[in-house]
C-alpha positions in Angstrom: 0.0 0.0 0.0 2.9 2.5 0.4 3.0 3.3 -3.3 -0.7 3.6 -3.4 -0.7 6.0 -0.5 2.0 8.0 -2.1 0.0 8.2 -5.4 -2.9 9.7 -3.5 -0.7 12.2 -1.8 0.7 13.2 -5.1 -2.7 13.6 -6.6 -3.8 15.8 -3.7 -0.8 18.0 -4.3 0.6 17.3 -0.8 4.0 16.0 -2.2 5.7 16.0 -5.6 6.0 12.7 -7.5 9.8 12.6 -7.0 9.7 12.9 -3.2 10.4 9.7 -1.4 7.5 8.2 0.6 8.7 7.9 4.2 7.2 6.3 7.3 6.6 9.8 8.7 4.5 10.7 5.7 2.6 7.4 5.9 1.9 8.1 9.6 0.4 11.5 8.8 -1.9 10.1 6.1 -5.0 8.2 7.3 -6.2 6.3 4.2 -9.0 3.8 4.6 -10.2 1.7 1.7 -12.8 -1.0 1.8 -14.8 -3.2 -0.5 -15.3 -6.6 -1.9 -12.8 -8.1 -4.4 -12.0 -5.2 -6.7 -15.2 -3.2 -5.9 -13.3 -1.0 -3.5 -13.8 2.6 -2.4 -11.7 5.2 -0.5 -13.8 5.9 2.7 -11.3 8.3 4.3 -8.3 10.2 3.1 -7.0 12.6 5.7 -3.5 14.2 5.9 -2.6 15.8 9.2 -6.3 15.5 10.1 -7.5 17.4 7.1 -9.8 15.7 4.5 -8.0 15.6 1.1 -10.6 13.6 -0.7 -11.9 16.6 -2.7 -8.3 17.4 -3.9 -7.9 13.8 -5.0 -11.1 13.8 -6.8 -10.3 17.1 -8.5 -7.0 15.7 -9.7 -8.9 12.9 -11.4 -11.2 15.5 -13.0 -8.2 17.5 -14.3 -6.4 14.4 -15.7 -9.6 13.2 -17.3 -9.9 16.4 -19.2 -6.3 15.9 -20.5 -6.8 12.3 -21.5 -7.5 10.9 -25.0 -9.1 7.7 -25.9 -6.8 4.8 -26.8 -3.2 5.7 -27.0 -2.1 2.2 -26.1 -4.2 2.1 -22.9 -5.9 -1.1 -21.9 -9.7 -1.3 -22.0 -9.7 -1.1 -18.2 -7.8 2.2 -18.3 -9.7 4.0 -21.0 -11.8 6.8 -19.5 -10.8 5.7 -16.0 -10.1 9.1 -14.6 -13.4 10.5 -15.9 -15.2 7.5 -14.4 -13.5 8.0 -11.1 -14.7 11.6 -11.0 -18.3 10.8 -12.1 -18.6 8.0 -9.5 -17.2 10.5 -6.8 -19.9 13.0 -7.8 -22.6 10.3 -7.7 -21.6 8.5 -4.6 -19.4 10.8 -2.7 -16.6 8.2 -2.6 -13.6 7.6 -4.9 -13.3 4.1 -6.3 -9.8 2.7 -5.5 -9.6 0.4 -8.5 -11.8 2.0 -11.2 -10.8 -0.5 -13.9 -12.7 -3.1 -12.0 -15.3 -0.9 -10.2 -16.7 0.2 -13.6 -17.5 -3.4 -14.3 -19.9 -3.5 -11.4 -21.9 -0.3 -12.1 -24.2 -0.2 -15.1 -23.4 3.3 -16.2 -20.4 1.9 -18.1 
């Protein structure tokens, strides 16, 4: 999970991508993910006690706007960031593995 935790901190703009992910950063980041199989959702993302879920969701919105269809992406990755943001708007939670989560919701 450390790499996953780091990715969410990068998405939230807390740390740059090239910064090492330390135990100290991990201790400051309360990330809780739950679900069944690959149908998993981020229930909590707090850094130093501050909810950073909206910043994470916004980063998916921004990267979705920059994405193009195809480009060597697998079918599970195509439109993934846009779907993450739409599911966040609908349910209020960010899917942790959108490539699989979108298989379980009838919208896609």
